[in-house]
C-alpha positions in Angstrom: 26.7 -6.8 32.9 28.4 -3.7 34.2 26.5 -0.4 34.0 28.6 1.1 31.2 28.4 -2.2 29.2 24.7 -2.4 29.8 24.2 1.1 28.5 26.3 0.5 25.4 24.5 -2.7 24.7 21.1 -1.0 25.0 22.2 1.8 22.7 23.4 -0.7 20.1 20.2 -2.7 20.4 18.1 0.4 20.0 20.0 1.5 16.9 19.7 -2.0 15.4 15.9 -2.2 16.1 15.3 1.3 14.8 17.1 0.5 11.5 15.2 -2.7 10.9 12.1 -2.4 8.6 11.1 -6.1 8.4 8.7 -6.7 11.3 9.4 -10.5 11.3 13.2 -9.9 11.5 12.6 -7.2 14.1 10.7 -9.6 16.4 13.5 -12.1 16.0 16.1 -9.4 16.9 14.2 -8.5 20.0 14.1 -12.1 21.2 17.8 -12.6 20.5 18.7 -9.4 22.4 16.6 -10.5 25.4 18.3 -13.9 25.4 21.7 -12.2 25.3 21.2 -9.9 28.2 19.5 -12.5 30.3 21.7 -15.5 29.4 18.5 -17.5 28.7 18.9 -20.8 27.0 15.7 -20.5 25.1 13.0 -18.0 24.2 9.9 -17.4 22.2 8.2 -14.2 21.1 4.5 -13.9 20.1 2.6 -11.2 18.3 -1.0 -10.3 19.2 -3.5 -10.9 16.3 -6.7 -8.9 15.6 -8.8 -11.6 17.2 -7.0 -11.4 20.5 -4.8 -14.4 20.1 -1.0 -14.8 20.5 0.5 -16.0 17.3 3.9 -17.7 17.4 6.6 -15.5 15.7 10.1 -16.9 16.6 11.6 -19.5 18.8 15.3 -20.0 19.7 16.9 -22.7 22.0 20.6 -22.9 22.1 21.1 -26.3 23.8 18.6 -27.9 21.5 19.9 -26.1 18.4 16.4 -24.9 17.6 15.4 -21.9 15.4 11.8 -21.9 14.2 9.8 -19.1 12.7 11.2 -15.7 11.9 14.0 -15.9 9.3 14.4 -19.7 9.7 11.9 -20.5 7.0 10.6 -23.2 9.3 7.1 -22.6 10.8 6.1 -25.0 13.5 2.5 -26.1 13.6 1.6 -24.2 16.8 -1.9 -23.0 17.0 -2.5 -19.4 18.2 -3.1 -19.0 21.9 -6.3 -17.2 22.8 -6.2 -14.6 25.6 -9.7 -15.5 26.6 -11.7 -18.7 26.6 -15.5 -18.7 27.2 -15.2 -15.0 28.0 -12.7 -15.6 30.8 -8.9 -15.1 30.9 -7.1 -18.2 29.5 -5.3 -19.5 32.6 -3.9 -22.5 30.8 -1.1 -20.6 29.2 1.4 -18.4 31.0 1.9 -16.1 28.0 -1.9 -15.5 27.8 -2.0 -14.7 31.6 0.9 -12.2 31.3 -0.9 -10.5 28.4 -4.3 -10.3 30.1 -2.7 -9.1 33.4 -0.3 -6.8 31.5 2.3 -7.8 34.1 5.5 -9.9 33.9 5.4 -13.4 35.3 8.5 -15.0 36.9 8.7 -18.7 37.6 11.7 -20.3 39.3 10.7 -23.8 38.6 8.0 -24.6 36.0 7.3 -28.1 37.4 6.4 -26.6 40.8 4.3 -23.7 39.6 0.5 -23.7 39.8 0.4 -21.3 36.9 1.7 -23.9 34.4 -0.2 -26.7 32.8 2.0 -29.4 34.1 0.8 -32.1 31.7 1.6 -30.0 28.6 4.9 -28.8 30.0 6.1 -32.2 30.9 4.9 -33.7 27.5 6.7 -30.9 25.7 10.0 -31.5 27.6 9.7 -35.3 27.1 9.3 -34.9 23.4 12.4 -32.7 23.1 14.5 -34.4 25.9 14.6 -31.1 27.7 14.0 -29.8 31.2 12.2 -26.4 31.4 12.9 -24.9 34.7 13.1 -21.1 35.2 10.8 -18.8 33.1 10.4 -15.1 32.6 7.3 -14.0 30.6 7.0 -10.3 29.7 4.1 -8.6 27.8 5.0 -6.0 25.2 2.9 -2.9 25.8 2.4 0.0 23.4 2.2 3.7 24.2 -1.5 3.3 25.2 -0.7 0.3 27.5 -2.2 -2.2 25.0 -0.6 -5.5 24.5 1.2 -6.0 21.1 2.9 -9.3 21.9 4.6 -11.4 24.6 8.2 -12.3 25.2 9.0 -15.5 27.0 12.5 -16.7 28.2 13.4 -20.1 29.7 16.3 -21.4 31.7 18.5 -18.6 32.7 22.1 -19.9 32.8 25.0 -19.0 35.1 28.6 -18.8 34.1 29.0 -22.5 34.5 26.0 -23.3 32.2 23.7 -24.3 35.1 20.1 -23.3 35.1 19.2 -20.7 37.7 16.3 -18.4 38.5 16.0 -15.1 36.7 17.5 -12.6 39.1 15.8 -9.3 39.9 18.5 -7.5 38.0 18.0 -9.7 34.9 14.3 -9.2 35.2 14.8 -5.4 35.3 17.0 -5.5 32.2 14.6 -7.7 30.2 11.6 -5.5 31.2 13.5 -2.4 30.1 14.4 -4.1 26.8 10.8 -5.1 26.3 9.6 -1.5 26.9 12.1 -0.2 24.4 11.2 -2.9 21.9 7.5 -2.3 22.3 8.1 1.4 21.6 10.0 0.6 18.4 7.3 -1.9 17.3 4.6 0.7 18.0 6.4 3.5 16.1 6.9 1.2 13.1 3.3 0.1 13.2 2.1 3.7 13.4 4.2 4.5 10.4 2.8 1.5 8.5 -0.8 2.5 9.6 -0.2 6.0 8.4 1.2 4.8 5.1 -1.8 2.5 4.7 -4.2 5.3 5.5 -2.5 7.7 3.1 -2.5 5.1 0.4 -6.2 4.4 1.0 -7.0 8.1 0.9 -5.1 8.5 -2.4 -7.1 5.6 -3.9 -10.3 7.1 -2.4 -9.7 10.4 -4.1 -8.8 8.7 -7.4 -12.1 6.8 -7.2 -14.0 10.0 -6.5 -12.5 11.6 -9.6 -13.3 8.6 -11.7 -16.9 8.5 -10.4 -17.2 12.2 -11.1 -17.3 11.6 -14.8 -18.9 8.5 -16.4 -16.6 9.1 -19.4 -13.3 8.7 -17.7 -14.3 6.2 -15.0 -11.3 4.0 -14.3 -8.7 6.3 -15.7 -7.2 7.0 -12.2 -7.1 3.3 -11.5 -5.6 2.2 -14.8 -2.8 4.7 -15.0 -1.2 3.4 -11.7 -1.4 -0.1 -13.1 0.5 0.9 -16.3 2.9 3.0 -14.3 3.9 0.3 -11.9 4.2 -2.3 -14.7 6.6 -0.1 -16.7 8.6 0.9 -13.6 9.1 -2.8 -12.8 10.2 -3.5 -16.3 12.7 -0.6 -16.1 14.2 -2.0 -12.9 14.6 -5.4 -14.6 16.5 -3.9 -17.5 20.2 -4.7 -17.5 21.3 -2.8 -20.7 20.9 0.5 -22.4 20.4 3.9 -20.8 18.3 2.6 -18.0 20.6 -0.3 -17.0 21.4 1.4 -13.7 17.9 2.4 -12.9 16.8 0.9 -9.6 13.9 1.5 -7.2 13.8 0.5 -3.5 10.6 -0.6 -1.8 10.2 3.0 -0.6 10.7 4.3 -4.1 8.0 2.0 -5.5 5.6 3.2 -2.8 6.3 6.8 -3.6 5.7 6.3 -7.3 2.5 4.4 -6.6 1.1 7.3 -4.5 2.0 9.7 -7.2 0.3 7.6 -9.8 -2.9 7.4 -7.8 -2.9 11.2 -7.3 -1.7 12.3 -10.7 -5.1 13.7 -11.6 -6.3 14.9 -8.2 -6.7 18.4 -9.6 -9.7 17.2 -11.7 -11.7 17.4 -8.5 -11.9 21.1 -9.3 -12.6 20.7 -13.0 -16.3 21.5 -13.9 -18.3 18.4 -15.0 -19.5 20.1 -18.1 -15.9 20.2 -19.4 -14.9 16.8 -18.2 -18.1 15.3 -19.7 -18.2 17.2 -22.9 -19.0 14.3 -25.2 -19.7 16.4 -28.3 -18.8 19.9 -29.5 -22.1 21.4 -28.7 -22.5 19.6 -25.3 -23.3 21.8 -22.3 -25.8 20.8 -19.7 -27.2 18.8 -22.6 -26.3 18.3 -26.3 -27.3 21.5 -28.1 -27.4 19.7 -31.4 -31.1 19.2 -30.5 -31.7 22.9 -30.7 -29.9 23.1 -34.0 -32.1 20.3 -35.3 -35.2 22.2 -34.1 -34.1 25.3 -36.0 -33.6 23.2 -39.1 -37.2 22.0 -38.7 -38.3 25.6 -38.7 -36.2 26.3 -41.8 -37.8 23.2 -43.4 -41.2 24.6 -42.6 -40.3 28.0 -44.1 -39.2 26.3 -47.3 -42.4 24.4 -47.5 -44.5 27.5 -46.9 -42.6 29.7 -49.4 -45.1 30.2 -52.3 -42.4 31.8 -54.5 -40.6 28.4 -54.9 -41.6 25.9 -57.6 -41.7 22.2 -56.7 -38.2 21.4 -58.1 -36.5 24.3 -56.3 -38.3 23.4 -53.1 -37.2 19.7 -53.3 -33.6 20.7 -54.1 -33.5 23.1 -51.1 -35.0 20.4 -48.8 -32.4 17.9 -50.0 -29.6 20.4 -49.4 -31.1 21.2 -45.9 -31.0 17.5 -45.0 -27.4 17.1 -46.2 -26.2 20.2 -44.3 -27.9 19.0 -41.1 -26.4 15.6 -41.4 -23.0 17.3 -41.9 -23.4 19.3 -38.7 -24.5 16.3 -36.8 -21.4 14.4 -37.9 -19.2 17.4 -37.2 -20.6 17.7 -33.7 -19.2 14.3 -32.7 -15.6 15.6 -33.0 -14.1 12.3 -34.0 -12.4 13.6 -37.1 -10.0 16.5 -37.9 -11.9 19.6 -39.0 -9.9 21.0 -41.9 -10.2 24.7 -43.0 -12.5 23.6 -45.8 -14.9 21.9 -43.4 -14.8 24.8 -41.1 -15.7 27.1 -44.0 -18.7 24.8 -44.8 -20.0 25.3 -41.2 -19.8 29.1 -41.6 -21.5 28.9 -45.1 -24.4 26.9 -43.6 -24.8 29.5 -40.8 -24.9 32.2 -43.5 -27.2 30.3 -45.8 -30.1 29.5 -43.5 -32.1 32.1 -41.5 -35.3 31.7 -39.6 -37.7 34.0 -37.8 -38.5 33.3 -34.1 -40.7 35.7 -32.2 -40.4 38.2 -35.0 -36.6 38.2 -34.9 -34.6 36.9 -37.8 -31.6 34.7 -36.9 -29.3 32.1 -38.3 -29.9 28.4 -37.6 -26.5 28.5 -35.8 -25.4 30.9 -33.1 -21.9 32.4 -33.2 -21.0 30.2 -30.3 -22.3 27.1 -32.1 -20.3 28.0 -35.2 -17.2 28.4 -33.1 -17.6 25.1 -31.3 -18.5 23.1 -34.5 -15.3 24.4 -36.0 -13.1 22.9 -33.3 -10.2 21.2 -35.2 -9.7 18.2 -32.9 -11.8 16.7 -30.2 -14.7 18.4 -28.6 -13.2 21.2 -26.5 -12.9 24.8 -27.6 -9.8 26.8 -26.6 -11.3 28.1 -23.4 -12.5 24.7 -22.3 -9.1 23.2 -23.2 -7.5 25.8 -20.9 -10.0 24.9 -18.2 -9.2 21.2 -18.4 -5.5 21.7 -18.8 -5.7 23.7 -15.6 -6.2 20.5 -13.7 -2.5 19.7 -13.7 -1.7 23.1 -12.2 -4.2 22.4 -9.5 -2.8 19.0 -9.0 0.7 20.4 -8.4 -0.7 23.2 -6.2 -2.6 20.6 -4.1 0.3 18.2 -3.8 2.9 20.9 -3.1 0.7 22.2 -0.3 0.9 18.8 1.5 3.6 18.2 4.2 4.9 15.1 2.6 7.4 13.2 4.7 11.0 12.8 3.3 10.3 9.4 1.6 7.3 11.0 -0.4 8.8 14.3 -1.2 9.0 13.6 -5.0 5.2 12.9 -5.3 4.4 16.4 -6.6 7.1 16.2 -9.3 6.2 12.7 -10.4 2.4 13.4 -10.5 2.8 16.9 -12.0 4.9 15.9 -15.0 2.7 13.5 -17.0 1.7 16.2 -19.5 5.3 17.4 -20.1 7.1 16.5 -23.4 10.7 15.6 -23.9 11.2 18.5 -26.3 9.9 21.0 -23.8 6.6 21.7 -25.6 4.4 20.1 -22.9 2.6 21.8 -20.0 2.4 23.2 -17.4 6.1 24.0 -17.0 7.5 23.2 -20.4 10.1 20.9 -19.0 12.5 19.0 -21.2 13.6 15.3 -20.7 16.8 16.1 -18.7 14.7 18.2 -16.3 12.3 15.3 -15.5 12.8 12.3 -13.4 12.5 8.8 -14.9 9.4 8.3 -12.8 7.6 11.4 -14.3 8.5 10.3 -17.8 7.1 6.8 -17.0 3.8 8.4 -15.9 3.6 10.4 -19.2 3.6 7.2 -21.2 1.2 5.5 -18.9 -1.3 8.5 -19.1 -1.2 8.6 -22.9 -1.5 4.8 -23.4 -4.4 4.6 -21.1 -6.2 7.5 -22.9 -5.6 5.8 -26.3 -6.9 2.4 -25.2 -9.7 3.6 -23.0 -13.2 2.4 -24.1 -15.2 4.9 -22.0 -14.5 8.1 -24.0 -17.6 9.4 -25.8 -15.7 11.3 -28.4 -13.6 8.4 -29.7 -13.5 4.7 -30.3 -11.0 2.7 -28.1 -7.9 1.9 -30.1 -6.3 -1.5 -30.5 -2.8 -2.2 -29.2 -1.2 -1.9 -32.7 -2.9 1.5 -33.3 -1.9 2.8 -29.9 1.7 1.7 -30.1 2.0 3.2 -33.6 0.8 6.6 -32.2 3.1 6.3 -29.3 5.9 5.4 -31.7 5.4 8.6 -33.6 5.3 10.5 -30.3 8.7 8.9 -29.3 10.1 9.9 -32.7 9.0 13.5 -32.3 10.4 13.6 -28.7 7.0 13.9 -27.1 7.6 10.9 -24.9 10.8 9.2 -23.7 12.1 6.9 -26.5 14.2 4.8 -24.2 11.2 4.1 -21.9 9.0 3.5 -24.9 11.4 0.9 -26.1 11.2 -1.0 -22.8 7.4 -0.6 -22.8 7.3 -2.4 -26.2 10.2 -4.9 -25.9 9.2 -6.1 -22.4 5.6 -6.3 -23.6 4.3 -4.1 -20.8 1.4 -3.2 -23.0 0.4 -6.8 -23.3 0.4 -7.5 -19.6 -1.8 -4.5 -19.1 -4.1 -5.4 -22.0 -4.9 -8.9 -20.7 -6.2 -7.4 -17.5 -7.9 -4.2 -18.7 -8.7 -4.2 -22.4 -11.5 -5.8 -24.4 -10.5 -8.9 -26.4 -11.1 -7.1 -29.7 -8.5 -4.5 -28.8 -5.7 -7.1 -28.3 -4.6 -7.6 -31.9 -1.2 -8.8 -33.3 1.6 -6.3 -32.8 4.5 -6.2 -35.2 7.4 -4.5 -33.4 9.2 -3.8 -36.6 6.3 -1.7 -37.8 6.3 0.6 -34.8 8.0 4.0 -35.4 10.5 5.4 -32.9 12.2 2.1 -32.0 15.2 2.3 -34.3 
């Protein structure tokens, strides 16, 4: 090749290798390029395995019409070649020697070389009706000088198609190509390693958050599962508003990272809020203190000499009923209506006891306030604390220098508490202001919460109950109705249920009875 042609060819090769993301195809392209610039009739490329063996990747031979490995779909039964045998360099294979020595090996005639196992070489040729003559074997070295693979070319051809030795010029070109190819392979491997490391760190953080609370263990693992199932179903949809929705492999990875990190802000949420199993729960459940005060109230009734027996028994009966009511209210499983809240306040006003000479109610003002929580177990301040986790999540993720292909992670992860009508938090976004991926995560987060069996303040809901609730949310524009329709019609919920839910939760679902699908 002339110098200008060589330069242009190398530039084109470099661009082609840089664009290729499939490692198998990349190795194949390296081999083809080496054969092209050297006019080699045949060639093989090997990759180094973790156990220090050379694993066959791709083979080409023009005159024999052979293409094995790589994109051929045909994998020959060739055992990996170890670099060392019995602790010593494997001198029975030229590719192993080149790798161990980290130096190219040039052979003008294989049948005359002491480096070649003559018996194996001749048997191989005899089986194929071939004559292996000239050989060029080049190790592929990374930026640290470590071997990542080996390139081997055979039978350099002249313009008349006759086998000749690999010239010094050809050797120089092939070695230069090998260096460039090794750099591309190394860079791509470094990117893959970083992606794997980041993914592992994301999963590690999610596990740490799940382990932080015994009551939400598994949430950060199950949400990604639902998210990716629904995303896949959306990409398979060929009609409706999401018919054109597609996700590349990079898009899928980006969403997966976001799903694993969607609650990373909970790392800063106090345990007493995350673990608040009852309305009076702090470091422990304060209902025990209330019960103790009621025992004192009971004692006072029993010691009150002004009461006749009938009045005393009536007061004790009412005391037991009121305590049972407070114990039930403390669980937080039912809606506390205004009437029920008034009853809590009436009880606080009705019963007073004396401790250390100080008269006080059987309920403190804080206990009254907490027992009157309308839904769940969190009071307004605690609700603000736990809702703050999404702000922290966004702050944490936006502070990270995400590469270009992960730049949407903060938006995806930070939008799972937004609602389609703009009444969600933290930013009050509407549907058109959110990506499809963020809307997918919103459904995943809610469905997981509904079906979770590890929440202390509620019983795990069945599929039909959960879908009915989600249906009303779709109808009220709290979740994306189009995505919810796919979630139901493609039975994403059922795929998830078979892997993560208890058998008693997997009941019969009547799609026609689900709101929000019309």
